[in-house]
C-alpha positions as a Markdown table, in Angstrom:
| # | Residue | x | y | z |
|---|---|---|---|---|
| 1 | Unk | 142.6 | 152.4 | 118.8 |
| 2 | Unk | 142.9 | 156.0 | 117.6 |
| 3 | Unk | 145.7 | 158.0 | 119.2 |
| 4 | Unk | 143.0 | 160.6 | 120.0 |
| 5 | Unk | 142.2 | 158.3 | 122.9 |
| 6 | Unk | 138.5 | 158.5 | 122.1 |
| 7 | Unk | 137.0 | 155.1 | 122.2 |
| 8 | Unk | 133.8 | 156.0 | 120.4 |
| 9 | Unk | 132.7 | 152.4 | 120.0 |
| 10 | Unk | 133.2 | 152.0 | 123.8 |
| 11 | Unk | 131.0 | 155.0 | 124.5 |
| 12 | Unk | 127.5 | 154.2 | 123.4 |
| 13 | Unk | 124.4 | 156.2 | 124.0 |
| 14 | Unk | 122.3 | 153.5 | 125.5 |
| 15 | Unk | 118.9 | 153.5 | 123.9 |
| 16 | Unk | 116.4 | 154.1 | 126.7 |
| 17 | Unk | 113.8 | 154.6 | 124.1 |
| 18 | Unk | 113.6 | 155.0 | 120.4 |
| 19 | Unk | 114.5 | 158.3 | 118.7 |
| 20 | Unk | 111.3 | 160.2 | 119.4 |
| 21 | Unk | 108.6 | 159.6 | 116.8 |
| 22 | Unk | 108.1 | 163.3 | 116.3 |
| 23 | Unk | 111.8 | 163.5 | 115.3 |
| 24 | Unk | 112.2 | 160.3 | 113.5 |
| 25 | Unk | 110.9 | 161.7 | 110.2 |
| 26 | Unk | 113.6 | 164.4 | 110.5 |
| 27 | Unk | 116.5 | 162.0 | 111.0 |
| 28 | Unk | 117.7 | 162.2 | 107.4 |
| 29 | Unk | 117.3 | 166.0 | 107.5 |
| 30 | Unk | 119.3 | 166.3 | 110.7 |
| 31 | Unk | 122.1 | 164.2 | 109.4 |
| 32 | Unk | 121.9 | 165.7 | 105.9 |
| 33 | Unk | 122.3 | 169.2 | 107.3 |
| 34 | Unk | 125.2 | 168.0 | 109.5 |
| 35 | Unk | 127.0 | 166.7 | 106.4 |
| 36 | Unk | 126.2 | 169.5 | 104.0 |
| 37 | Unk | 126.4 | 172.3 | 106.5 |
| 38 | Unk | 129.5 | 171.2 | 108.4 |
| 39 | Unk | 131.3 | 168.1 | 107.5 |
| 40 | Unk | 131.7 | 168.8 | 103.8 |
| 41 | Unk | 132.7 | 172.5 | 104.3 |
| 42 | Unk | 135.1 | 171.7 | 107.1 |
| 43 | Unk | 137.0 | 169.1 | 105.1 |
| 44 | Unk | 137.0 | 171.4 | 102.1 |
| 45 | Unk | 138.5 | 174.2 | 104.2 |
| 46 | Unk | 141.1 | 171.8 | 105.5 |
| 47 | Unk | 142.0 | 170.7 | 102.0 |
| 48 | Unk | 142.3 | 174.3 | 100.9 |
| 49 | Unk | 144.6 | 175.1 | 103.8 |
| 50 | Unk | 146.7 | 172.0 | 103.3 |
| 51 | Unk | 147.1 | 172.9 | 99.6 |
| 52 | Unk | 148.3 | 176.4 | 100.6 |
| 53 | Unk | 150.7 | 174.9 | 103.1 |
| 54 | Unk | 152.3 | 172.6 | 100.5 |
| 55 | Unk | 152.8 | 175.5 | 98.2 |
| 56 | Unk | 154.4 | 177.6 | 101.0 |
| 57 | Unk | 156.7 | 174.7 | 101.9 |
| 58 | Unk | 157.8 | 174.3 | 98.3 |
| 59 | Unk | 158.4 | 178.0 | 98.0 |
| 60 | Unk | 160.5 | 178.0 | 101.2 |
| 61 | Unk | 162.6 | 175.1 | 99.8 |
| 62 | Unk | 163.0 | 176.9 | 96.5 |
| 63 | Unk | 163.9 | 180.2 | 98.0 |
| 64 | Unk | 164.9 | 180.0 | 101.6 |
| 65 | Unk | 164.4 | 183.2 | 103.6 |
| 66 | Unk | 163.1 | 184.5 | 106.9 |
| 67 | Unk | 160.0 | 185.8 | 105.0 |
| 68 | Unk | 159.2 | 182.5 | 103.4 |
| 69 | Unk | 159.8 | 180.6 | 106.7 |
| 70 | Unk | 157.3 | 183.0 | 108.4 |
| 71 | Unk | 154.8 | 182.4 | 105.6 |
| 72 | Unk | 155.2 | 178.6 | 105.9 |
| 73 | Unk | 154.7 | 178.8 | 109.7 |
| 74 | Unk | 151.6 | 180.9 | 109.2 |
| 75 | Unk | 150.2 | 178.4 | 106.8 |
| 76 | Unk | 151.0 | 175.6 | 109.2 |
| 77 | Unk | 149.0 | 177.4 | 112.0 |
| 78 | Unk | 146.1 | 178.0 | 109.6 |
| 79 | Unk | 146.1 | 174.3 | 108.7 |
| 80 | Unk | 146.1 | 173.3 | 112.4 |
| 81 | Unk | 143.1 | 175.6 | 113.0 |
| 82 | Unk | 141.2 | 174.1 | 110.0 |
| 83 | Unk | 142.1 | 170.5 | 111.2 |
| 84 | Unk | 141.0 | 171.3 | 114.7 |
| 85 | Unk | 137.5 | 172.2 | 113.4 |
| 86 | Unk | 137.2 | 169.2 | 111.2 |
| 87 | Unk | 138.8 | 166.6 | 113.5 |
| 88 | Unk | 135.7 | 166.4 | 115.7 |
| 89 | Unk | 134.3 | 164.1 | 113.0 |
| 90 | Unk | 136.6 | 161.2 | 114.0 |
| 91 | Unk | 134.7 | 158.5 | 112.2 |
| 92 | Unk | 133.9 | 157.6 | 108.6 |
| 93 | Unk | 136.5 | 158.3 | 105.9 |
| 94 | Unk | 139.1 | 159.7 | 108.3 |
| 95 | Unk | 139.3 | 156.4 | 110.0 |
| 96 | Unk | 140.1 | 154.4 | 106.9 |
| 97 | Unk | 143.8 | 153.6 | 106.0 |
| 98 | Unk | 145.0 | 155.0 | 109.3 |
| 99 | Unk | 144.3 | 158.5 | 108.0 |
| 100 | Unk | 143.5 | 159.9 | 111.5 |
| 101 | Unk | 146.8 | 158.7 | 113.0 |
| 102 | Unk | 148.7 | 159.7 | 109.9 |
| 103 | Unk | 147.2 | 163.2 | 110.1 |
| 104 | Unk | 147.9 | 163.7 | 113.8 |
| 105 | Unk | 149.9 | 161.2 | 115.9 |
| 106 | Unk | 149.1 | 162.4 | 119.4 |
| 107 | Unk | 149.6 | 162.1 | 122.3 |
| 108 | Unk | 153.1 | 160.8 | 121.9 |
| 109 | Unk | 154.0 | 160.4 | 125.6 |
| 110 | Unk | 157.0 | 158.2 | 124.8 |
| 111 | Unk | 158.3 | 160.6 | 122.2 |
| 112 | Unk | 158.2 | 157.9 | 119.5 |
| 113 | Unk | 157.3 | 160.3 | 116.8 |
| 114 | Unk | 159.9 | 162.9 | 117.9 |
| 115 | Unk | 162.7 | 160.3 | 117.9 |
| 116 | Unk | 161.7 | 159.1 | 114.4 |
| 117 | Unk | 161.6 | 162.6 | 113.0 |
| 118 | Unk | 164.9 | 163.5 | 114.5 |
| 119 | Unk | 166.4 | 160.2 | 113.2 |
| 120 | Unk | 165.1 | 160.9 | 109.7 |
| 121 | Unk | 166.6 | 164.4 | 109.7 |
| 122 | Unk | 169.9 | 163.1 | 111.0 |
| 123 | Unk | 170.1 | 160.2 | 108.4 |
| 124 | Unk | 168.7 | 162.3 | 105.5 |
| 125 | Unk | 166.7 | 159.3 | 104.2 |
| 126 | Unk | 165.9 | 160.3 | 100.6 |
| 127 | Unk | 162.7 | 158.2 | 100.6 |
| 128 | Unk | 161.2 | 160.4 | 103.3 |
| 129 | Unk | 161.2 | 163.4 | 100.9 |
| 130 | Unk | 158.8 | 161.6 | 98.6 |
| 131 | Unk | 155.1 | 162.0 | 99.8 |
| 132 | Unk | 154.1 | 158.7 | 98.2 |
| 133 | Unk | 156.9 | 156.8 | 100.0 |
| 134 | Unk | 156.5 | 158.8 | 103.2 |
| 135 | Unk | 152.8 | 157.7 | 103.3 |
| 136 | Unk | 153.9 | 154.1 | 103.8 |
| 137 | Unk | 156.2 | 154.9 | 106.7 |
| 138 | Unk | 155.4 | 155.2 | 110.4 |
| 139 | Unk | 152.3 | 157.3 | 111.0 |
| 140 | Unk | 154.3 | 159.3 | 113.6 |
| 141 | Unk | 156.5 | 160.9 | 111.0 |
| 142 | Unk | 154.1 | 162.0 | 108.3 |
| 143 | Unk | 151.5 | 164.4 | 109.9 |
| 144 | Unk | 151.0 | 167.7 | 111.7 |
| 145 | Unk | 153.2 | 166.7 | 114.6 |
| 146 | Unk | 156.2 | 165.9 | 112.4 |
| 147 | Unk | 155.8 | 169.1 | 110.4 |
| 148 | Unk | 155.6 | 171.1 | 113.6 |
| 149 | Unk | 159.0 | 169.9 | 114.6 |
| 150 | Unk | 160.4 | 170.6 | 111.2 |
| 151 | Unk | 159.1 | 174.2 | 111.3 |
| 152 | Unk | 159.4 | 175.0 | 115.0 |
| 153 | Unk | 161.6 | 172.5 | 116.6 |
| 154 | Unk | 165.4 | 172.5 | 117.4 |
| 155 | Unk | 167.3 | 173.6 | 114.3 |
| 156 | Unk | 164.2 | 175.0 | 112.5 |
| 157 | Unk | 166.0 | 178.4 | 112.0 |
| 158 | Unk | 168.2 | 176.7 | 109.4 |
| 159 | Unk | 165.2 | 176.6 | 107.0 |
| 160 | Unk | 165.7 | 180.3 | 106.4 |
| 161 | Unk | 169.1 | 179.5 | 104.8 |
| 162 | Unk | 170.6 | 177.0 | 102.3 |
| 163 | Unk | 172.7 | 174.9 | 104.7 |
| 164 | Unk | 170.1 | 172.2 | 105.5 |
| 165 | Unk | 168.0 | 171.6 | 102.3 |
| 166 | Unk | 167.0 | 168.1 | 103.4 |
| 167 | Unk | 165.0 | 169.4 | 106.4 |
| 168 | Unk | 162.9 | 171.5 | 104.1 |
| 169 | Unk | 162.5 | 168.7 | 101.5 |
| 170 | Unk | 161.3 | 166.4 | 104.2 |
| 171 | Unk | 158.9 | 169.1 | 105.5 |
| 172 | Unk | 157.5 | 169.6 | 102.0 |
| 173 | Unk | 156.9 | 165.9 | 101.7 |
| 174 | Unk | 155.0 | 165.9 | 105.0 |
| 175 | Unk | 152.9 | 168.8 | 103.9 |
| 176 | Unk | 152.2 | 167.0 | 100.6 |
| 177 | Unk | 151.1 | 164.0 | 102.6 |
| 178 | Unk | 148.8 | 166.1 | 104.8 |
| 179 | Unk | 147.3 | 167.6 | 101.6 |
| 180 | Unk | 146.7 | 164.1 | 100.1 |
| 181 | Unk | 144.9 | 162.9 | 103.3 |
| 182 | Unk | 142.7 | 166.0 | 103.4 |
| 183 | Unk | 141.8 | 165.7 | 99.7 |
| 184 | Unk | 141.0 | 162.0 | 100.1 |
| 185 | Unk | 138.7 | 162.6 | 103.0 |
| 186 | Unk | 137.0 | 165.5 | 101.3 |
| 187 | Unk | 136.3 | 163.4 | 98.2 |
| 188 | Unk | 135.1 | 160.4 | 100.2 |
| 189 | Unk | 132.5 | 162.6 | 102.0 |
| 190 | Unk | 131.4 | 163.9 | 98.7 |
| 191 | Unk | 131.0 | 160.5 | 97.1 |
| 192 | Unk | 127.3 | 160.0 | 96.3 |
| 193 | Unk | 127.2 | 156.4 | 97.3 |
| 194 | Unk | 129.8 | 156.7 | 100.1 |
| 195 | Unk | 129.8 | 157.0 | 103.8 |
| 196 | Unk | 127.6 | 160.1 | 103.8 |
| 197 | Unk | 124.8 | 158.3 | 102.1 |
| 198 | Unk | 125.0 | 155.5 | 104.7 |
| 199 | Unk | 124.8 | 157.9 | 107.6 |
| 200 | Unk | 122.0 | 160.0 | 106.2 |
| 201 | Unk | 119.9 | 157.1 | 105.1 |
| 202 | Unk | 119.6 | 154.5 | 107.9 |
| 203 | Unk | 117.5 | 151.4 | 107.3 |
| 204 | Unk | 117.3 | 147.6 | 107.7 |
| 205 | Unk | 119.6 | 147.0 | 104.8 |
| 206 | Unk | 122.2 | 149.6 | 105.9 |
| 207 | Unk | 125.3 | 147.9 | 107.2 |
| 208 | Unk | 126.2 | 150.7 | 109.6 |
| 209 | Unk | 122.9 | 152.4 | 110.7 |
| 210 | Unk | 119.8 | 150.3 | 111.0 |
| 211 | Unk | 117.5 | 153.1 | 112.1 |
| 212 | Unk | 117.3 | 156.8 | 112.8 |
| 213 | Unk | 118.2 | 156.3 | 116.5 |
| 214 | Unk | 121.5 | 154.9 | 115.5 |
| 215 | Unk | 122.2 | 157.6 | 113.0 |
| 216 | Unk | 121.4 | 160.4 | 115.5 |
| 217 | Unk | 123.3 | 158.6 | 118.3 |
| 218 | Unk | 126.4 | 158.9 | 116.1 |
| 219 | Unk | 125.8 | 162.7 | 115.8 |
| 220 | Unk | 125.1 | 163.2 | 119.5 |
| 221 | Unk | 128.1 | 161.1 | 120.3 |
| 222 | Unk | 130.4 | 163.5 | 118.5 |
| 223 | Unk | 129.4 | 166.3 | 121.0 |
| 224 | Unk | 129.9 | 164.1 | 124.0 |
| 225 | Unk | 133.0 | 162.3 | 123.0 |
| 226 | Unk | 134.7 | 165.4 | 121.7 |
| 227 | Unk | 134.0 | 167.5 | 124.8 |
| 228 | Unk | 135.5 | 164.7 | 126.9 |
| 229 | Unk | 138.5 | 164.6 | 124.7 |
| 230 | Unk | 139.0 | 168.3 | 124.7 |
| 231 | Unk | 138.8 | 168.6 | 128.5 |
| 232 | Unk | 140.2 | 165.3 | 129.9 |
| 233 | Unk | 142.8 | 164.5 | 127.3 |
| 234 | Unk | 143.9 | 167.7 | 125.5 |
| 235 | Unk | 143.5 | 170.2 | 128.4 |
| 236 | Unk | 144.1 | 168.1 | 131.5 |
| 237 | Unk | 147.0 | 166.5 | 129.7 |
| 238 | Unk | 149.1 | 169.6 | 130.5 |
| 239 | Unk | 147.0 | 171.5 | 133.1 |
| 240 | Unk | 147.5 | 170.1 | 136.5 |
| 241 | Unk | 145.3 | 170.4 | 139.6 |
| 242 | Unk | 147.9 | 172.7 | 141.0 |
| 243 | Unk | 150.6 | 174.7 | 139.2 |
| 244 | Unk | 153.4 | 172.3 | 140.3 |
| 245 | Unk | 151.6 | 169.5 | 138.5 |
| 246 | Unk | 151.5 | 171.3 | 135.1 |
| 247 | Unk | 153.2 | 169.7 | 132.1 |
| 248 | Unk | 153.5 | 172.3 | 129.4 |
| 249 | Unk | 155.5 | 170.1 | 127.1 |
| 250 | Unk | 152.7 | 167.6 | 127.1 |
| 251 | Unk | 150.4 | 170.2 | 125.5 |
| 252 | Unk | 149.5 | 169.6 | 121.9 |
| 253 | Unk | 151.2 | 172.0 | 119.4 |
| 254 | Unk | 153.2 | 173.6 | 122.2 |
| 255 | Unk | 156.2 | 174.3 | 119.9 |
| 256 | Unk | 154.1 | 176.3 | 117.5 |
| 257 | Unk | 152.1 | 178.0 | 120.2 |
| 258 | Unk | 148.9 | 176.6 | 118.7 |
| 259 | Unk | 147.7 | 174.8 | 121.9 |
| 260 | Unk | 144.8 | 177.1 | 122.7 |
| 261 | Unk | 144.1 | 177.9 | 119.0 |
| 262 | Unk | 143.5 | 174.1 | 118.6 |
| 263 | Unk | 141.2 | 174.0 | 121.7 |
| 264 | Unk | 139.2 | 177.0 | 120.3 |
| 265 | Unk | 139.0 | 175.2 | 116.9 |
| 266 | Unk | 137.6 | 172.1 | 118.5 |
| 267 | Unk | 134.9 | 174.0 | 120.3 |
| 268 | Unk | 134.2 | 176.1 | 117.2 |
| 269 | Unk | 133.7 | 172.9 | 115.2 |
| 270 | Unk | 131.2 | 171.5 | 117.8 |
| 271 | Unk | 129.3 | 174.8 | 117.7 |
| 272 | Unk | 129.2 | 174.8 | 113.9 |
| 273 | Unk | 128.1 | 171.2 | 113.7 |
| 274 | Unk | 125.4 | 171.8 | 116.3 |
| 275 | Unk | 124.0 | 174.8 | 114.5 |
| 276 | Unk | 124.3 | 173.2 | 111.0 |
| 277 | Unk | 122.4 | 170.1 | 112.0 |
| 278 | Unk | 119.7 | 172.1 | 113.8 |
| 279 | Unk | 119.5 | 169.2 | 116.3 |
| 280 | Unk | 118.0 | 171.7 | 118.8 |
| 281 | Unk | 114.9 | 172.0 | 116.6 |
| 282 | Unk | 114.1 | 168.3 | 117.4 |
| 283 | Unk | 113.9 | 169.1 | 121.1 |
| 284 | Unk | 110.4 | 169.5 | 122.7 |
| 285 | Unk | 109.3 | 173.1 | 122.7 |
| 286 | Unk | 109.8 | 173.5 | 126.5 |
| 287 | Unk | 113.4 | 172.2 | 126.2 |
| 288 | Unk | 114.6 | 174.2 | 123.2 |
| 289 | Unk | 116.3 | 176.7 | 125.5 |
| 290 | Unk | 119.1 | 174.2 | 125.7 |
| 291 | Unk | 120.1 | 174.8 | 122.1 |
| 292 | Unk | 120.7 | 178.5 | 122.7 |
| 293 | Unk | 122.5 | 177.8 | 126.0 |
| 294 | Unk | 124.7 | 175.3 | 124.3 |
| 295 | Unk | 125.6 | 177.8 | 121.6 |
| 296 | Unk | 126.3 | 180.6 | 124.1 |
| 297 | Unk | 128.6 | 178.3 | 126.2 |
| 298 | Unk | 130.4 | 177.1 | 123.1 |
| 299 | Unk | 130.9 | 180.7 | 122.0 |
| 300 | Unk | 132.3 | 181.6 | 125.4 |
| 301 | Unk | 134.6 | 178.7 | 125.4 |
| 302 | Unk | 136.0 | 179.6 | 122.0 |
| 303 | Unk | 136.5 | 183.2 | 123.2 |
| 304 | Unk | 138.2 | 182.1 | 126.4 |
| 305 | Unk | 140.7 | 179.8 | 124.5 |
| 306 | Unk | 141.5 | 182.5 | 122.0 |
| 307 | Unk | 142.2 | 185.0 | 124.8 |
| 308 | Unk | 145.1 | 182.8 | 126.0 |
| 309 | Unk | 148.1 | 183.7 | 123.7 |
| 310 | Unk | 151.8 | 183.1 | 123.6 |
| 311 | Unk | 153.8 | 180.1 | 124.8 |
| 312 | Unk | 151.8 | 177.7 | 126.9 |
| 313 | Unk | 154.4 | 177.5 | 129.6 |
| 314 | Unk | 154.2 | 181.2 | 130.1 |
| 315 | Unk | 150.4 | 181.1 | 130.2 |
| 316 | Unk | 150.5 | 178.4 | 132.9 |
| 317 | Unk | 152.9 | 180.6 | 134.9 |
| 318 | Unk | 150.6 | 183.6 | 134.7 |
| 319 | Unk | 147.8 | 183.3 | 137.3 |
| 320 | Unk | 145.3 | 185.3 | 135.2 |
| 321 | Unk | 145.9 | 183.1 | 132.1 |
| 322 | Unk | 145.9 | 179.9 | 134.1 |
| 323 | Unk | 142.6 | 181.0 | 135.6 |
| 324 | Unk | 141.2 | 181.2 | 132.0 |
| 325 | Unk | 142.3 | 177.6 | 131.4 |
| 326 | Unk | 140.5 | 176.6 | 134.5 |
| 327 | Unk | 137.4 | 178.5 | 133.3 |
| 328 | Unk | 137.7 | 176.7 | 129.9 |
| 329 | Unk | 137.6 | 173.4 | 131.8 |
| 330 | Unk | 134.5 | 174.5 | 133.7 |
| 331 | Unk | 132.7 | 175.5 | 130.4 |
| 332 | Unk | 133.4 | 172.1 | 128.9 |
| 333 | Unk | 132.2 | 170.3 | 132.0 |
| 334 | Unk | 129.0 | 172.4 | 131.9 |
| 335 | Unk | 128.5 | 171.5 | 128.3 |
| 336 | Unk | 129.0 | 167.8 | 129.0 |
| 337 | Unk | 126.3 | 167.9 | 131.5 |
| 338 | Unk | 123.9 | 169.9 | 129.3 |
| 339 | Unk | 124.4 | 167.8 | 126.2 |
| 340 | Unk | 125.4 | 164.4 | 127.7 |
| 341 | Unk | 122.8 | 164.3 | 130.4 |
| 342 | Unk | 119.9 | 166.8 | 129.9 |
| 343 | Unk | 119.7 | 166.9 | 126.1 |
| 344 | Unk | 120.1 | 163.1 | 125.6 |
| 345 | Unk | 117.4 | 162.5 | 128.2 |
| 346 | Unk | 115.0 | 164.7 | 126.1 |
| 347 | Unk | 115.8 | 162.4 | 123.1 |
| 348 | Unk | 115.3 | 159.2 | 125.1 |
| 349 | Unk | 119.1 | 158.5 | 125.0 |
| 350 | Unk | 121.1 | 157.8 | 128.1 |
| 351 | Unk | 124.8 | 158.6 | 127.9 |
| 352 | Unk | 127.1 | 155.7 | 128.8 |
| 353 | Unk | 130.6 | 155.9 | 130.3 |
| 354 | Unk | 133.2 | 157.7 | 128.3 |
| 355 | Unk | 136.1 | 155.4 | 127.9 |
| 356 | Unk | 139.4 | 157.3 | 127.8 |
| 357 | Unk | 142.3 | 154.8 | 128.2 |
| 358 | Unk | 145.1 | 157.3 | 128.7 |
| 359 | Unk | 147.7 | 155.2 | 126.8 |
């Protein structure tokens, strides 16, 4: 199961009725717009960012300095933001060859990845500095989590000097691996007879989507599953019911201070996908207000997350900022109800139970 803890297959939208006849003829258009207007551009942007990150890491290794370290860290944060937008599409090419886990092994509650990265840095394993060989190693030591530790973890300041060249070489290999994954997924989505064609053209001979209802169910499932993941796994993984229950070091990207940037990117991705697909246009006329309401709430959620800056432990200790995190949780809950209950009912789909196993 994906380390995202989103059991998509265990969370069906039970088909209370067929995808409305009035919308059925638009199924391929809806999915086509989602692919062309969001999925393709999102993974293209990720590939661009990852390419820039690899160049920045190589520059840092060639000419270590505070300036080049800052540049590599900035490129890392930009890549995290691009990934946070794209990662809401957690099916299709990203699921092949363990790409999803290799890109981001999280949560890592038993610190498996951390220990592996630290052991690699201590042993100076030369094979881990080769992106091709690294890709065959543990998924926990070849993605964004591993590179975060290299750039922001204990000892990262040595990257600005010449005393620890291995750390930089390993980080450059990780960046190269991230770039390769991003490129592969981008190309797979652009393949004329690939996954995109299957999703956009459901039919009796299609091995994945037999009809328009199943294709649209996949799309709607993105919104519901991702909102649950953002709130119940990403946010509540570190935000306790009371301050004494907070776990700041369980927050994703806490070392690089990208926790809330990632949450904002996730919601931004949902908003972009919803707008690109024009799914709201398939709603009955008297229910189309939902589409605007969804967009407004997503926009508010993004703004709320982006307004929480600095180290996440300090944000949790600040009552005003902690209150914004609570507000963010309320926004996602409201969106879950609006999309997962009200909108799906309009489409004749009934949302099932979201399975989050917590392991």
